[in-house]
Wavefront OBJ file of the C-alpha trace (Angstrom):
o trace
v -14.235 -14.919 -12.931
v -11.624 -12.153 -12.689
v -10.570 -12.802 -16.313
v -14.078 -11.858 -17.493
v -13.454 -8.316 -16.210
v -11.773 -5.613 -18.254
v -8.068 -4.864 -17.815
v -8.885 -1.788 -15.749
v -11.511 -3.529 -13.624
v -8.997 -6.241 -12.724
v -6.588 -3.563 -11.534
v -9.273 -1.884 -9.426
v -10.289 -5.193 -7.858
v -6.718 -6.283 -7.086
v -5.591 -2.957 -5.628
v -8.789 -2.182 -3.716
v -8.944 -5.706 -2.306
v -5.312 -5.538 -1.220
v -5.866 -2.178 0.501
v -8.774 -3.614 2.484
v -6.747 -6.654 3.552
v -3.860 -4.573 4.941
v -6.142 -1.958 6.558
v -5.539 -3.230 10.158
v -1.762 -2.643 9.750
v -1.395 0.578 11.777
v -3.736 -0.681 14.508
v -1.869 -3.971 14.939
v 1.520 -2.202 15.037
v 0.234 -0.191 18.005
v -1.171 -3.307 19.730
v 1.989 -5.375 19.195
v 4.023 -2.667 20.964
v 7.545 -3.978 20.310
v 10.779 -1.952 20.098
v 11.704 -0.573 16.663
v 14.284 -3.172 15.692
v 12.223 -6.036 17.104
v 9.054 -5.312 15.156
v 11.030 -4.684 11.957
v 12.996 -7.946 12.244
v 9.933 -10.087 12.872
v 7.879 -8.195 10.296
v 10.625 -8.689 7.692
v 11.148 -12.399 8.386
v 7.469 -13.312 8.559
v 6.467 -11.291 5.495
v 9.354 -12.797 3.500
v 8.107 -16.275 4.435
v 4.530 -15.318 3.597
v 5.482 -13.876 0.192
v 7.549 -17.001 -0.585
v 4.632 -19.302 0.272
v 2.360 -17.277 -2.013
v 4.934 -17.503 -4.809
v 5.222 -21.277 -4.431
v 1.430 -21.616 -4.481
v 1.131 -19.421 -7.599
v 4.082 -20.605 -9.661
v 5.174 -23.984 -8.299
v 8.197 -25.182 -10.262
v 8.284 -21.832 -12.100
v 8.941 -19.812 -8.930
v 12.628 -19.176 -9.643
v 11.838 -18.089 -13.196
v 9.271 -15.590 -11.849
v 11.986 -14.030 -9.673
v 14.446 -13.856 -12.583
v 11.937 -12.071 -14.832
v 11.966 -9.100 -12.460
v 15.635 -8.372 -13.247
v 17.439 -5.335 -11.898
v 14.201 -3.362 -11.860
v 12.936 -5.875 -9.319
v 15.929 -5.137 -7.072
v 14.966 -1.466 -7.125
v 11.351 -2.362 -6.327
v 12.514 -4.452 -3.339
v 14.686 -1.613 -1.996
v 11.904 0.963 -2.389
v 9.358 -1.306 -0.726
v 11.819 -1.858 2.139
v 12.175 1.898 2.580
v 8.391 2.333 2.622
v 8.146 -0.395 5.298
v 10.774 1.335 7.437
v 9.038 4.675 6.989
v 5.574 3.368 7.850
v 6.595 1.343 10.913
v 8.952 3.963 12.381
v 6.555 6.777 11.518
v 3.890 5.104 13.652
v 6.447 4.608 16.418
v 7.643 8.229 16.564
v 4.694 10.440 15.710
v 0.913 10.524 15.959
v -1.054 8.129 13.787
v -2.924 11.031 12.214
v 0.326 12.605 11.053
v 1.386 9.350 9.392
v -1.962 8.880 7.631
v -2.068 12.486 6.469
v 1.411 12.295 4.960
v 0.714 8.887 3.362
v -2.364 10.389 1.729
v 0.045 12.416 -0.401
v 1.383 9.234 -2.070
v -1.009 9.432 -5.082
v 0.055 13.020 -5.737
v 3.754 12.086 -5.504
v 3.166 9.109 -7.808
v 1.360 11.310 -10.332
v 4.246 13.789 -10.389
v 6.894 11.044 -10.685
v 4.987 9.296 -13.466
v 4.573 12.561 -15.360
v 8.255 13.442 -14.926
v 9.880 10.075 -15.701
v 7.281 8.188 -17.751
v 5.397 10.982 -19.463
v 2.076 9.545 -18.220
v -0.787 12.001 -18.451
v -3.685 11.547 -16.068
v -7.221 12.652 -16.973
v -8.603 15.647 -15.123
v -11.047 13.429 -13.210
v -8.111 11.565 -11.639
v -6.383 14.782 -10.562
v -9.708 16.002 -9.146
v -10.194 12.728 -7.264
v -6.660 12.937 -5.823
v -7.226 16.424 -4.421
v -10.710 15.610 -3.064
v -9.412 12.461 -1.366
v -6.447 14.368 0.068
v -8.891 16.872 1.553
v -11.151 14.086 2.841
v -8.238 12.314 4.474
v -7.194 15.534 6.188
v -10.674 15.707 7.751
v -10.394 12.107 9.002
v -7.144 12.695 10.863
v -7.699 16.327 11.860
v -8.235 15.514 15.549
v -5.190 13.243 15.721
v -2.650 15.425 13.995
v -0.296 17.623 15.923
v 3.290 18.618 16.277
v 4.290 15.027 16.950
v 7.917 14.288 16.196
v 9.674 15.715 13.170
v 11.583 12.432 12.962
v 8.324 10.473 12.818
v 6.905 12.861 10.213
v 10.089 12.455 8.156
v 9.733 8.666 8.287
v 6.107 8.963 7.120
v 7.220 11.158 4.203
v 9.849 8.537 3.349
v 7.101 5.873 3.309
v 4.868 7.917 0.997
v 7.693 8.819 -1.409
v 9.158 5.297 -1.549
v 5.732 3.747 -2.110
v 4.972 6.166 -4.948
v 8.409 5.575 -6.499
v 7.895 1.814 -6.208
v 4.643 1.931 -8.203
v 6.209 4.266 -10.764
v 9.230 1.984 -11.219
v 6.914 -0.988 -11.784
v 5.350 0.889 -14.709
v 8.718 0.928 -16.504
v 8.403 -2.848 -17.098
v 4.914 -3.311 -18.604
v 3.559 -6.821 -18.259
v 6.150 -7.935 -15.673
v 4.749 -8.882 -12.261
v 7.051 -7.389 -9.620
v 5.279 -8.909 -6.609
v 7.894 -11.732 -6.321
v 10.459 -9.150 -5.197
v 8.496 -8.472 -2.031
v 10.180 -11.597 -0.639
v 13.570 -9.927 -1.063
v 12.200 -6.759 0.515
v 11.225 -8.672 3.655
v 14.721 -10.120 3.907
v 16.290 -6.665 3.464
v 14.133 -5.233 6.268
v 14.904 -8.170 8.594
v 18.660 -8.116 7.902
v 19.164 -4.376 8.347
v 16.946 -4.197 11.434
v 18.692 -7.285 12.829
v 22.088 -5.589 12.588
v 20.715 -2.546 14.400
v 19.144 -4.794 17.015
v 22.387 -6.668 17.652
v 24.185 -3.371 18.081
v 21.573 -2.371 20.655
v 21.624 -5.573 22.702
v 19.923 -8.247 20.602
v 16.443 -9.289 19.453
v 14.164 -11.073 21.909
v 11.279 -13.443 21.126
v 8.024 -11.454 21.437
v 5.497 -12.283 24.187
v 2.831 -14.830 23.199
v 0.056 -12.272 22.573
v 2.325 -10.056 20.458
v 3.619 -13.085 18.560
v 0.093 -14.144 17.594
v -0.687 -10.656 16.313
v 2.623 -10.597 14.418
v 1.811 -13.912 12.734
v -1.663 -12.702 11.744
v -0.372 -9.404 10.394
v 2.970 -10.363 8.859
v 2.495 -13.959 7.747
v -1.081 -13.643 6.476
v -2.501 -10.142 5.952
v 0.514 -8.214 4.639
v 1.802 -10.860 2.172
v -1.665 -11.419 0.729
v -2.631 -7.741 0.596
v 0.639 -6.390 -0.767
v 0.898 -9.154 -3.377
v -2.419 -7.907 -4.774
v -1.414 -4.233 -4.502
v 1.986 -4.787 -6.127
v 0.197 -6.248 -9.152
v -1.846 -3.066 -9.464
v 0.673 -1.201 -11.691
v 0.254 -3.978 -14.290
v -3.214 -2.592 -14.913
v -3.347 0.992 -13.607
v -1.193 4.146 -13.570
v 0.924 4.506 -10.434
v -1.127 7.475 -9.184
v -4.361 5.492 -9.359
v -2.826 2.594 -7.435
v -1.839 5.071 -4.714
v -5.304 6.635 -4.851
v -7.003 3.300 -4.208
v -4.672 2.683 -1.275
v -6.406 5.572 0.510
v -9.075 2.997 1.277
v -6.574 1.660 3.817
v -6.571 5.048 5.573
v -10.374 5.156 5.858
v -10.929 1.509 6.800
v -7.860 1.467 9.064
v -9.323 4.383 10.995
v -12.607 2.474 11.327
v -10.696 -0.492 12.792
v -9.277 1.799 15.488
v -12.704 3.227 16.266
v -14.257 -0.217 16.505
v -11.616 -2.161 18.461
v -10.377 0.657 20.683
v -13.871 2.112 21.214
v -12.842 5.583 20.055
v -15.820 7.774 19.182
v -15.466 9.276 15.691
v -15.927 13.004 15.352
v -18.571 14.137 12.833
v -15.894 15.836 10.727
v -14.002 12.529 10.514
v -17.134 10.727 9.336
v -17.572 13.435 6.707
v -13.967 12.970 5.537
v -14.272 9.193 5.311
v -17.518 9.469 3.387
v -15.902 11.973 1.022
v -12.967 9.642 0.250
v -15.101 6.530 -0.250
v -17.757 8.465 -2.171
v -15.137 9.959 -4.496
v -13.555 6.566 -5.209
v -16.981 5.009 -5.798
v -18.163 7.823 -8.076
v -14.933 7.726 -10.063
v -15.159 3.951 -10.446
v -18.802 4.042 -11.596
v -18.118 6.859 -14.048
v -15.152 5.058 -15.583
v -17.106 1.799 -15.795
v -19.836 3.599 -17.756
v -17.156 5.222 -19.931
v -15.604 1.814 -20.649
v -18.953 0.352 -21.664
v -19.651 3.292 -23.948
v -16.264 2.949 -25.664
v -16.739 -0.809 -26.107
v -20.188 -0.226 -27.609
v -18.777 2.360 -30.014
v -15.986 -0.039 -31.000
v -18.466 -2.843 -31.629
v -20.637 -0.520 -33.747
v -17.631 0.492 -35.865
v -16.710 -3.167 -36.438
v -20.257 -3.954 -37.605
v -20.125 -1.071 -40.045
l 1 2 3 4 5 6 7 8 9 10 11 12 13 14 15 16 17 18 19 20 21 22 23 24 25 26 27 28 29 30 31 32 33 34 35 36 37 38 39 40 41 42 43 44 45 46 47 48 49 50 51 52 53 54 55 56 57 58 59 60 61 62 63 64 65 66 67 68 69 70 71 72 73 74 75 76 77 78 79 80 81 82 83 84 85 86 87 88 89 90 91 92 93 94 95 96 97 98 99 100 101 102 103 104 105 106 107 108 109 110 111 112 113 114 115 116 117 118 119 120 121 122 123 124 125 126 127 128 129 130 131 132 133 134 135 136 137 138 139 140 141 142 143 144 145 146 147 148 149 150 151 152 153 154 155 156 157 158 159 160 161 162 163 164 165 166 167 168 169 170 171 172 173 174 175 176 177 178 179 180 181 182 183 184 185 186 187 188 189 190 191 192 193 194 195 196 197 198 199 200 201 202 203 204 205 206 207 208 209 210 211 212 213 214 215 216 217 218 219 220 221 222 223 224 225 226 227 228 229 230 231 232 233 234 235 236 237 238 239 240 241 242 243 244 245 246 247 248 249 250 251 252 253 254 255 256 257 258 259 260 261 262 263 264 265 266 267 268 269 270 271 272 273 274 275 276 277 278 279 280 281 282 283 284 285 286 287 288 289 290 291 292 293 294 295 296 297 298 299 300 301 302 303 304
């Protein structure tokens, strides 16, 4: 069914679907409540296993060849994704959730600037407009939760946003090559580096049963599936648009917190969430109509 969609529609479906799948990430990190090195080690190991299982299911005997196709660019993708993981997890540990979400909302803008600088990609004005509207909408969502927080936590969140944007931009340098296999390596990098830090601090303990179940749900199921879809996004869409669609995670992730932790949303937050989702929906519908019009014009030219 997905192959009957246009190239662009496939990218929208993959990236948007992935963002929805990983939307409980920040909430579950808070609920798991493990020390820094502990959550990073288990997150790295379990996601690496999850990504490997997905690769085996997708490629079978061709799994090793899929890894080799990524080349040295894939190594860079793995390192950047590892940095974004460190930034996101530690940002949530050291500063307010609103600060992290607000800074992550800048990822599409960073990706747009990087793509323009290194790849010469020009975005249409509607995409720039959507980026700024969504950035404003996201600021309304997290307005009540932002604060001074910790400058260290804010710095980690900025690292996450920059590394994620750079990751998507780097993927665009190898058109047609699926870089999602390298997420397995990223998980191993996160686990190994966090494990060394954990050993230096006294070792890594097995999480309590309730935390372990949440870790398995998040890191073995949700993150591998969601990020595999998102990492395929740059095959179909500019890096900035992949980052823009990931703002769905901010909106839906906030809804998860409201629902499961019984936090009452402020009217201004509802307005911000509606603005982000409405902007993404309007942009998608407009571009779908534009695609149909261009296809109709192309068909008419062929007939003539």
